[in-house]
N, C-alpha and C positions, 0 to 999 in steps of 0.2 A: 398172637393177635387173634382172633377169629373175624372174617369179613363175611360179610351181607349182602343180598340183591332183596329188590322189591319186586314181585311177579303180579302181575295180572291176570287174572283166571280165567276173564271173559276174552279178553284180546291175546293172549299166549304169547303177552312180551313183559319184558324185565330191563329192570335197570341196577346197575352196580353201585349199592354204597361205599362198599369195602368196608376198614374197618374206624371206628370210630374212636374222634378224639376227644378225651374228657375238657384238654384244655380248652380248647375253641369250643366244644359243646355241638361238634357236627361230625357228619361223616367225612371221611377226603376225596369221597365219589368218584365218576366215572374216571380211567385209567388211558392216557394216551402213551400208545407203543410210539408215535412218529416221535412226541415230544420228551419222554420217558418221566411222566410226570401224571398226576391226579387235578382234577379240577380245584379241588381244595374249597370248593364252594357248592351250593347246592339249587343250583342253576339247574341241570339235567332232575334233579329229584322234584323241584317245582311242575317243571314242565310235563314232567311223566304223570303227578298225580292231577294236572288241570287236565291233561288227555284224558283219565281215565278215572273223570268226576263219577262218581257213582257202581263201578265196578268195583268187585271183591278181588281184595289184595292180599297179601300176605309176605311176609318177610322171613325168610331164608335163610339160616346159617350158613356160613362154608362147611366143609367138612363131614357135607352129609350127600349121601344118595339124591335126594332128592335136587341137591345144589347143583351136581353135576349132572343130574336129566335136563334141567332147566337150560344149563349153558348151552349145551349141549343140542337140543331140538327146541329151544323159544327163539322168538328173533329180542335183539337187541334195540332198546326203544335208541332213537338218533342214532343210530352207529358211524351213519356217515359226517356225523356232525360235532361228535367226540373231539376232534383235532381241534375245531376250530374254538369251540369251549374252553379248553388246554389254554390256547394259544392266548385268547381274552383275559384268560385267568391269570396266565402268566406278565400279562402286559398290564395288568390292574397290579400287582405285587411288586411289581418295577417299580411303577407309579407311586405306591405308597411309602414301597422305602426312598423314594427318591423323595419324597414329601418330608418325611420323617426325618431324611439329613437336613434337608434343607432348614426344619424347624430347631434343629440341634442347631445350626450356625448360625442362624439368627439369635438365641440364646446365649451362645459365646459372647456376640458381639455386643449383646447387652450387657452380658457381666464384664468386659472391657471397658464399655462407657460407664458403668457402675465402678467402677474399678478410678479411674479416671478424676469421676466425679469427688469420689470418698476422699482420693487424695488432693482434689482440689478444696474442697470443706476443711479441710483439717490445714490445709496451709491457711484459709480465710479465719479460723477459730485461731490458731495461731498467732496470729498478724492483733487480735484483739489486745486491747489494754482495757483489764479489771478495772471499775471504780473504785470497789469494795472488795475487800477478801470471801465474803457469800459471792459474790460475781466471779471471783475469780474461781473459786470452787466448782460451779454452776461451767465453767466454760474448760477449766483441766477437767469435769467428768465429762462434758460432752466429749472434747479431743482426743480422753483415750478409749472412749465407744466408739469414735468413729474411727480409731487407729485399730481397736481387736476387732472391727469388723471388715476392716481394708484388710486385714491378717489374717482373717478365717477366709476372706474371697481370695486370695494369692493363693492360701494353702488347698481350697477345689481346685483353681484351675491350677494349678503344677500338678495335681492329682489325675486330674482329669487329662493333662498331658502327656504321662508315664502311662497312663492308661489304653494310649493308643499306639 
């Protein structure tokens, strides 16, 4: 995989974009040795672009002599703040993951409530006496439909439990 850096000719500064992630549509961003992690967002890139508005910039691919020369001689943009940006990025990812887990748990509670309500509705329909054969057919159809929905719901809940 090819890495890239963005270089400002005027200031002789660069920021490492690293490789491009096609799934997210973004670069991995700056890398922190302290945290052994990439920023995985565009905060440093955005700041670099704003700090160098109107300057001539070039994207330099890795595995070239120019890439190596720039890394060795030019100044790295926000070099002292990269660890902080990576920490913030990691904290944001943890928050997003916790939020996703919360959403899943809320959805699971909603499914159990739905299971209870379907069971209760089946009991109610089973207790209703039909006044005509046609009404009996309608009630039977409703009961069978609710039982099928309950069966599908329980199947999905069981499948979810086995996948955990």
